[in-house]
TORKOL-742017 format. One record per residue (C-alpha): residue number from 1; residue in one letter; x, y, z. Coordinates in Angstrom, 3 decimals. Each point is the difference from the previous one (the first is absolute). Example, Ala and Ser with C-alpha at 12.3 -4.5 7.8 and 13.67 -1.06 7.14 Angstrom:
<pts>
<pt><i>1</i><aa>A</aa><px>12.300</px><py>-4.500</py><pz>7.800</pz></pt>
<pt><i>2</i><aa>S</aa><px>1.370</px><py>3.440</py><pz>-0.660</pz></pt>
</pts>
This chain:
<pts>
<pt><i>1</i><aa>X</aa><px>83.399</px><py>-100.899</py><pz>-67.595</pz></pt>
<pt><i>2</i><aa>X</aa><px>1.971</px><py>2.969</py><pz>0.263</pz></pt>
<pt><i>3</i><aa>X</aa><px>-2.398</px><py>2.051</py><pz>-2.671</pz></pt>
<pt><i>4</i><aa>X</aa><px>-2.633</px><py>-1.445</py><pz>1.956</pz></pt>
<pt><i>5</i><aa>X</aa><px>1.308</px><py>1.267</py><pz>3.033</pz></pt>
<pt><i>6</i><aa>X</aa><px>0.608</px><py>3.818</py><pz>-1.550</pz></pt>
<pt><i>7</i><aa>X</aa><px>-3.823</px><py>-0.354</py><pz>-2.060</pz></pt>
<pt><i>8</i><aa>X</aa><px>-2.319</px><py>-0.689</py><pz>2.903</pz></pt>
<pt><i>9</i><aa>X</aa><px>2.214</px><py>3.046</py><pz>1.503</pz></pt>
<pt><i>10</i><aa>X</aa><px>-0.841</px><py>2.303</py><pz>-2.978</pz></pt>
<pt><i>11</i><aa>X</aa><px>-3.671</px><py>-1.743</py><pz>0.120</pz></pt>
<pt><i>12</i><aa>X</aa><px>-1.086</px><py>0.562</py><pz>3.755</pz></pt>
<pt><i>13</i><aa>X</aa><px>2.271</px><py>3.351</py><pz>0.371</pz></pt>
<pt><i>14</i><aa>X</aa><px>-2.241</px><py>1.585</py><pz>-3.107</pz></pt>
<pt><i>15</i><aa>X</aa><px>-3.498</px><py>-1.860</py><pz>1.407</pz></pt>
<pt><i>16</i><aa>X</aa><px>1.120</px><py>1.898</py><pz>3.260</pz></pt>
<pt><i>17</i><aa>X</aa><px>0.488</px><py>3.250</py><pz>-1.956</pz></pt>
<pt><i>18</i><aa>X</aa><px>-3.434</px><py>-0.133</py><pz>-1.753</pz></pt>
<pt><i>19</i><aa>X</aa><px>-1.790</px><py>-0.758</py><pz>4.013</pz></pt>
<pt><i>20</i><aa>X</aa><px>1.758</px><py>2.549</py><pz>1.392</pz></pt>
<pt><i>21</i><aa>X</aa><px>-1.171</px><py>2.766</py><pz>-3.293</pz></pt>
<pt><i>22</i><aa>X</aa><px>-3.152</px><py>-1.458</py><pz>0.633</pz></pt>
<pt><i>23</i><aa>X</aa><px>-0.348</px><py>1.117</py><pz>3.979</pz></pt>
<pt><i>24</i><aa>X</aa><px>0.966</px><py>3.371</py><pz>-1.144</pz></pt>
<pt><i>25</i><aa>X</aa><px>-1.777</px><py>0.613</py><pz>-2.740</pz></pt>
<pt><i>26</i><aa>X</aa><px>-2.861</px><py>-0.889</py><pz>1.751</pz></pt>
<pt><i>27</i><aa>X</aa><px>1.309</px><py>1.711</py><pz>3.429</pz></pt>
<pt><i>28</i><aa>X</aa><px>0.478</px><py>2.936</py><pz>-2.798</pz></pt>
<pt><i>29</i><aa>X</aa><px>-3.756</px><py>-0.305</py><pz>-1.501</pz></pt>
<pt><i>30</i><aa>X</aa><px>-1.581</px><py>0.016</py><pz>2.976</pz></pt>
<pt><i>31</i><aa>X</aa><px>1.772</px><py>2.862</py><pz>1.855</pz></pt>
<pt><i>32</i><aa>X</aa><px>-0.616</px><py>2.174</py><pz>-3.491</pz></pt>
<pt><i>33</i><aa>X</aa><px>-3.703</px><py>-1.709</py><pz>0.247</pz></pt>
<pt><i>34</i><aa>X</aa><px>-0.549</px><py>2.005</py><pz>3.279</pz></pt>
<pt><i>35</i><aa>X</aa><px>1.673</px><py>3.223</py><pz>-0.220</pz></pt>
<pt><i>36</i><aa>X</aa><px>-2.377</px><py>-0.022</py><pz>-3.590</pz></pt>
<pt><i>37</i><aa>X</aa><px>-3.251</px><py>-0.843</py><pz>2.397</pz></pt>
<pt><i>38</i><aa>X</aa><px>0.601</px><py>2.564</py><pz>2.955</pz></pt>
<pt><i>39</i><aa>X</aa><px>0.518</px><py>2.438</py><pz>-2.577</pz></pt>
<pt><i>40</i><aa>X</aa><px>-3.343</px><py>-0.663</py><pz>-1.920</pz></pt>
<pt><i>41</i><aa>X</aa><px>-1.467</px><py>-0.002</py><pz>3.533</pz></pt>
<pt><i>42</i><aa>X</aa><px>1.416</px><py>3.080</py><pz>0.736</pz></pt>
<pt><i>43</i><aa>X</aa><px>-1.465</px><py>1.469</py><pz>-3.598</pz></pt>
<pt><i>44</i><aa>X</aa><px>-3.395</px><py>-1.296</py><pz>1.701</pz></pt>
<pt><i>45</i><aa>X</aa><px>0.104</px><py>2.079</py><pz>2.238</pz></pt>
<pt><i>46</i><aa>X</aa><px>1.608</px><py>3.178</py><pz>-0.945</pz></pt>
<pt><i>47</i><aa>X</aa><px>-3.629</px><py>-0.052</py><pz>-2.321</pz></pt>
<pt><i>48</i><aa>X</aa><px>-2.059</px><py>-0.753</py><pz>2.994</pz></pt>
<pt><i>49</i><aa>X</aa><px>1.878</px><py>3.029</py><pz>1.678</pz></pt>
<pt><i>50</i><aa>X</aa><px>-0.328</px><py>2.431</py><pz>-3.843</pz></pt>
<pt><i>51</i><aa>X</aa><px>-3.269</px><py>-1.260</py><pz>0.512</pz></pt>
<pt><i>52</i><aa>X</aa><px>-2.662</px><py>2.772</py><pz>1.055</pz></pt>
<pt><i>53</i><aa>X</aa><px>-2.652</px><py>-1.160</py><pz>2.992</pz></pt>
<pt><i>54</i><aa>X</aa><px>-2.833</px><py>-0.709</py><pz>-2.718</pz></pt>
<pt><i>55</i><aa>X</aa><px>2.577</px><py>-1.499</py><pz>-1.879</pz></pt>
<pt><i>56</i><aa>X</aa><px>0.731</px><py>-2.280</py><pz>2.428</pz></pt>
<pt><i>57</i><aa>X</aa><px>-3.180</px><py>-1.087</py><pz>1.594</pz></pt>
<pt><i>58</i><aa>X</aa><px>-1.150</px><py>-0.713</py><pz>-3.588</pz></pt>
<pt><i>59</i><aa>X</aa><px>1.421</px><py>-3.640</py><pz>0.839</pz></pt>
<pt><i>60</i><aa>X</aa><px>0.282</px><py>-1.823</py><pz>3.347</pz></pt>
<pt><i>61</i><aa>X</aa><px>2.210</px><py>-1.746</py><pz>1.878</pz></pt>
<pt><i>62</i><aa>X</aa><px>-0.508</px><py>-3.147</py><pz>-1.092</pz></pt>
<pt><i>63</i><aa>X</aa><px>1.025</px><py>0.817</py><pz>-4.008</pz></pt>
<pt><i>64</i><aa>X</aa><px>3.019</px><py>2.322</py><pz>1.183</pz></pt>
<pt><i>65</i><aa>X</aa><px>1.433</px><py>-3.066</py><pz>2.369</pz></pt>
<pt><i>66</i><aa>X</aa><px>-0.814</px><py>-1.781</py><pz>-3.169</pz></pt>
<pt><i>67</i><aa>X</aa><px>2.359</px><py>2.200</py><pz>-1.675</pz></pt>
<pt><i>68</i><aa>X</aa><px>2.783</px><py>-1.063</py><pz>2.175</pz></pt>
<pt><i>69</i><aa>X</aa><px>-0.712</px><py>-3.129</py><pz>-0.236</pz></pt>
<pt><i>70</i><aa>X</aa><px>-1.347</px><py>-1.948</py><pz>-2.484</pz></pt>
<pt><i>71</i><aa>X</aa><px>0.938</px><py>2.420</py><pz>-2.625</pz></pt>
<pt><i>72</i><aa>X</aa><px>3.721</px><py>0.191</py><pz>0.644</pz></pt>
<pt><i>73</i><aa>X</aa><px>0.023</px><py>-3.564</py><pz>0.807</pz></pt>
<pt><i>74</i><aa>X</aa><px>-1.342</px><py>-0.372</py><pz>-3.564</pz></pt>
<pt><i>75</i><aa>X</aa><px>2.571</px><py>1.961</py><pz>-1.533</pz></pt>
<pt><i>76</i><aa>X</aa><px>2.610</px><py>-1.526</py><pz>2.001</pz></pt>
<pt><i>77</i><aa>X</aa><px>-0.950</px><py>-3.300</py><pz>-1.865</pz></pt>
<pt><i>78</i><aa>X</aa><px>-1.857</px><py>0.795</py><pz>-3.272</pz></pt>
<pt><i>79</i><aa>X</aa><px>3.176</px><py>2.938</py><pz>-0.546</pz></pt>
<pt><i>80</i><aa>X</aa><px>3.041</px><py>-0.347</py><pz>1.577</pz></pt>
<pt><i>81</i><aa>X</aa><px>0.398</px><py>-3.960</py><pz>0.494</pz></pt>
<pt><i>82</i><aa>X</aa><px>-0.581</px><py>-0.016</py><pz>-4.391</pz></pt>
<pt><i>83</i><aa>X</aa><px>1.972</px><py>2.301</py><pz>-0.133</pz></pt>
<pt><i>84</i><aa>X</aa><px>3.101</px><py>-1.813</py><pz>2.023</pz></pt>
<pt><i>85</i><aa>X</aa><px>-1.144</px><py>-3.240</py><pz>-2.383</pz></pt>
<pt><i>86</i><aa>X</aa><px>-0.011</px><py>1.519</py><pz>-2.665</pz></pt>
<pt><i>87</i><aa>X</aa><px>3.757</px><py>1.307</py><pz>0.556</pz></pt>
<pt><i>88</i><aa>X</aa><px>0.883</px><py>-3.645</py><pz>1.040</pz></pt>
<pt><i>89</i><aa>X</aa><px>-1.689</px><py>-1.219</py><pz>-3.603</pz></pt>
<pt><i>90</i><aa>X</aa><px>1.326</px><py>2.267</py><pz>-1.643</pz></pt>
<pt><i>91</i><aa>X</aa><px>3.582</px><py>-1.042</py><pz>0.907</pz></pt>
<pt><i>92</i><aa>X</aa><px>-1.160</px><py>-3.241</py><pz>-0.689</pz></pt>
<pt><i>93</i><aa>X</aa><px>0.066</px><py>0.024</py><pz>-3.083</pz></pt>
<pt><i>94</i><aa>X</aa><px>3.156</px><py>1.865</py><pz>-0.038</pz></pt>
<pt><i>95</i><aa>X</aa><px>2.318</px><py>-2.267</py><pz>0.859</pz></pt>
<pt><i>96</i><aa>X</aa><px>-2.518</px><py>-2.820</py><pz>-1.987</pz></pt>
<pt><i>97</i><aa>X</aa><px>0.427</px><py>1.362</py><pz>-2.992</pz></pt>
<pt><i>98</i><aa>X</aa><px>3.907</px><py>0.734</py><pz>1.008</pz></pt>
<pt><i>99</i><aa>X</aa><px>0.555</px><py>-3.397</py><pz>0.079</pz></pt>
<pt><i>100</i><aa>X</aa><px>-2.245</px><py>-1.678</py><pz>-1.991</pz></pt>
<pt><i>101</i><aa>X</aa><px>1.452</px><py>2.171</py><pz>-2.755</pz></pt>
<pt><i>102</i><aa>X</aa><px>3.497</px><py>-1.575</py><pz>1.269</pz></pt>
<pt><i>103</i><aa>X</aa><px>-1.154</px><py>-3.100</py><pz>-1.300</pz></pt>
<pt><i>104</i><aa>X</aa><px>-1.821</px><py>1.428</py><pz>-3.267</pz></pt>
<pt><i>105</i><aa>X</aa><px>-1.024</px><py>3.203</py><pz>-1.277</pz></pt>
<pt><i>106</i><aa>X</aa><px>-2.996</px><py>-1.917</py><pz>-1.361</pz></pt>
<pt><i>107</i><aa>X</aa><px>-1.522</px><py>0.101</py><pz>3.563</pz></pt>
<pt><i>108</i><aa>X</aa><px>-0.507</px><py>3.487</py><pz>-0.113</pz></pt>
<pt><i>109</i><aa>X</aa><px>-3.740</px><py>0.938</py><pz>-2.310</pz></pt>
<pt><i>110</i><aa>X</aa><px>-0.999</px><py>-3.205</py><pz>2.069</pz></pt>
<pt><i>111</i><aa>X</aa><px>0.582</px><py>2.108</py><pz>2.885</pz></pt>
<pt><i>112</i><aa>X</aa><px>-0.791</px><py>3.331</py><pz>-0.514</pz></pt>
<pt><i>113</i><aa>X</aa><px>-3.687</px><py>-1.705</py><pz>-1.572</pz></pt>
<pt><i>114</i><aa>X</aa><px>-0.590</px><py>-1.563</py><pz>2.991</pz></pt>
<pt><i>115</i><aa>X</aa><px>1.143</px><py>3.400</py><pz>2.227</pz></pt>
<pt><i>116</i><aa>X</aa><px>-2.794</px><py>1.780</py><pz>-2.492</pz></pt>
<pt><i>117</i><aa>X</aa><px>-2.175</px><py>-2.508</py><pz>1.049</pz></pt>
<pt><i>118</i><aa>X</aa><px>1.240</px><py>0.692</py><pz>3.256</pz></pt>
<pt><i>119</i><aa>X</aa><px>-0.475</px><py>3.118</py><pz>0.162</pz></pt>
<pt><i>120</i><aa>X</aa><px>-3.763</px><py>0.534</py><pz>-2.112</pz></pt>
<pt><i>121</i><aa>X</aa><px>-2.060</px><py>-2.578</py><pz>0.984</pz></pt>
<pt><i>122</i><aa>X</aa><px>-0.305</px><py>0.845</py><pz>4.103</pz></pt>
<pt><i>123</i><aa>X</aa><px>-0.295</px><py>3.631</py><pz>-1.234</pz></pt>
<pt><i>124</i><aa>X</aa><px>-3.162</px><py>-0.932</py><pz>-1.273</pz></pt>
<pt><i>125</i><aa>X</aa><px>-1.162</px><py>-0.618</py><pz>3.108</pz></pt>
<pt><i>126</i><aa>X</aa><px>0.765</px><py>3.117</py><pz>1.607</pz></pt>
<pt><i>127</i><aa>X</aa><px>-3.531</px><py>2.048</py><pz>-0.882</pz></pt>
<pt><i>128</i><aa>X</aa><px>-1.490</px><py>-2.786</py><pz>1.994</pz></pt>
<pt><i>129</i><aa>X</aa><px>2.112</px><py>-0.149</py><pz>3.176</pz></pt>
<pt><i>130</i><aa>X</aa><px>0.235</px><py>3.630</py><pz>0.065</pz></pt>
<pt><i>131</i><aa>X</aa><px>-4.523</px><py>-0.104</py><pz>0.505</pz></pt>
<pt><i>132</i><aa>X</aa><px>-0.021</px><py>-2.472</py><pz>2.738</pz></pt>
<pt><i>133</i><aa>X</aa><px>2.651</px><py>2.033</py><pz>1.555</pz></pt>
<pt><i>134</i><aa>X</aa><px>-2.002</px><py>2.301</py><pz>-0.229</pz></pt>
<pt><i>135</i><aa>X</aa><px>-2.750</px><py>-1.391</py><pz>1.201</pz></pt>
<pt><i>136</i><aa>X</aa><px>1.125</px><py>-2.131</py><pz>2.620</pz></pt>
<pt><i>137</i><aa>X</aa><px>2.436</px><py>3.567</py><pz>1.723</pz></pt>
<pt><i>138</i><aa>X</aa><px>-3.791</px><py>1.488</py><pz>-0.061</pz></pt>
<pt><i>139</i><aa>X</aa><px>-1.659</px><py>-3.840</py><pz>1.371</pz></pt>
<pt><i>140</i><aa>X</aa><px>2.749</px><py>0.355</py><pz>2.487</pz></pt>
<pt><i>141</i><aa>X</aa><px>-0.481</px><py>3.675</py><pz>0.968</pz></pt>
<pt><i>142</i><aa>X</aa><px>-4.091</px><py>-1.287</py><pz>0.474</pz></pt>
<pt><i>143</i><aa>X</aa><px>0.298</px><py>-2.609</py><pz>1.951</pz></pt>
<pt><i>144</i><aa>X</aa><px>2.570</px><py>1.729</py><pz>2.271</pz></pt>
<pt><i>145</i><aa>X</aa><px>-1.744</px><py>2.548</py><pz>0.655</pz></pt>
<pt><i>146</i><aa>X</aa><px>-3.358</px><py>-1.889</py><pz>1.116</pz></pt>
<pt><i>147</i><aa>X</aa><px>2.340</px><py>-2.324</py><pz>2.277</pz></pt>
<pt><i>148</i><aa>X</aa><px>1.697</px><py>3.953</py><pz>1.614</pz></pt>
<pt><i>149</i><aa>X</aa><px>-3.892</px><py>1.497</py><pz>0.043</pz></pt>
<pt><i>150</i><aa>X</aa><px>-0.839</px><py>-3.852</py><pz>1.762</pz></pt>
<pt><i>151</i><aa>X</aa><px>2.983</px><py>0.090</py><pz>2.935</pz></pt>
<pt><i>152</i><aa>X</aa><px>-1.122</px><py>3.729</py><pz>0.741</pz></pt>
<pt><i>153</i><aa>X</aa><px>-3.078</px><py>-1.560</py><pz>1.132</pz></pt>
<pt><i>154</i><aa>X</aa><px>1.875</px><py>-2.523</py><pz>2.605</pz></pt>
<pt><i>155</i><aa>X</aa><px>-1.183</px><py>2.509</py><pz>2.675</pz></pt>
<pt><i>156</i><aa>X</aa><px>-3.679</px><py>-0.060</py><pz>-0.956</pz></pt>
<pt><i>157</i><aa>X</aa><px>0.128</px><py>-3.912</py><pz>-0.564</pz></pt>
<pt><i>158</i><aa>X</aa><px>1.030</px><py>-0.309</py><pz>3.536</pz></pt>
<pt><i>159</i><aa>X</aa><px>-1.579</px><py>1.625</py><pz>1.421</pz></pt>
<pt><i>160</i><aa>X</aa><px>-3.048</px><py>-0.959</py><pz>-1.178</pz></pt>
<pt><i>161</i><aa>X</aa><px>1.002</px><py>-3.955</py><pz>0.919</pz></pt>
<pt><i>162</i><aa>X</aa><px>0.392</px><py>-0.906</py><pz>-4.408</pz></pt>
<pt><i>163</i><aa>X</aa><px>2.831</px><py>-0.633</py><pz>-0.932</pz></pt>
<pt><i>164</i><aa>X</aa><px>-0.692</px><py>-2.475</py><pz>-1.735</pz></pt>
<pt><i>165</i><aa>X</aa><px>-1.295</px><py>2.237</py><pz>-2.404</pz></pt>
<pt><i>166</i><aa>X</aa><px>3.288</px><py>1.660</py><pz>-0.494</pz></pt>
<pt><i>167</i><aa>X</aa><px>1.602</px><py>-3.853</py><pz>-1.993</pz></pt>
<pt><i>168</i><aa>X</aa><px>-3.637</px><py>0.093</py><pz>-1.750</pz></pt>
<pt><i>169</i><aa>X</aa><px>0.448</px><py>3.570</py><pz>-1.024</pz></pt>
<pt><i>170</i><aa>X</aa><px>3.524</px><py>-0.779</py><pz>-1.429</pz></pt>
<pt><i>171</i><aa>X</aa><px>-0.146</px><py>-3.644</py><pz>-1.099</pz></pt>
<pt><i>172</i><aa>X</aa><px>-2.915</px><py>1.675</py><pz>-2.152</pz></pt>
<pt><i>173</i><aa>X</aa><px>2.553</px><py>2.442</py><pz>-1.015</pz></pt>
<pt><i>174</i><aa>X</aa><px>2.715</px><py>-2.230</py><pz>-1.356</pz></pt>
<pt><i>175</i><aa>X</aa><px>-2.645</px><py>-2.291</py><pz>-1.942</pz></pt>
<pt><i>176</i><aa>X</aa><px>-1.353</px><py>3.206</py><pz>-1.939</pz></pt>
<pt><i>177</i><aa>X</aa><px>3.874</px><py>1.018</py><pz>-0.834</pz></pt>
<pt><i>178</i><aa>X</aa><px>0.936</px><py>-3.750</py><pz>-0.658</pz></pt>
</pts>
């Protein structure tokens, strides 16, 4: 009975340490992600400040807004979070390999083969995903630009008693960029 209590206490201690570790990992990742997002937005602002009057007006406010919001969001979800996932998966493979090698060394070739497959199969999808992400970013910029233009016309529509048109214009823009 004593051994059961000791091993139960050890098990709960390891479980608690695991939960605490996961909590700090999530907090660290989010703080680092937010710092990176601030740096990216700062880089965009520096690029805008360094541009000439004509260069600045080559894009609309909606397109700049899209860079600040959509493009940075895409970088966060498609790069930073995937990098953290890659680190997590890599450490899982390493520690799992060590654990299985402790049982038998013949597990190592199978693990290496499966690891290579895990890394190669997703890379075949990277080109289409990059293209789709770029298209999505451009479409989001165009949608943001169109909605910005409609919202800038609020006063005109309000004074003409045509606010229902605002809803229709935004709805048609949303359908167009789906």
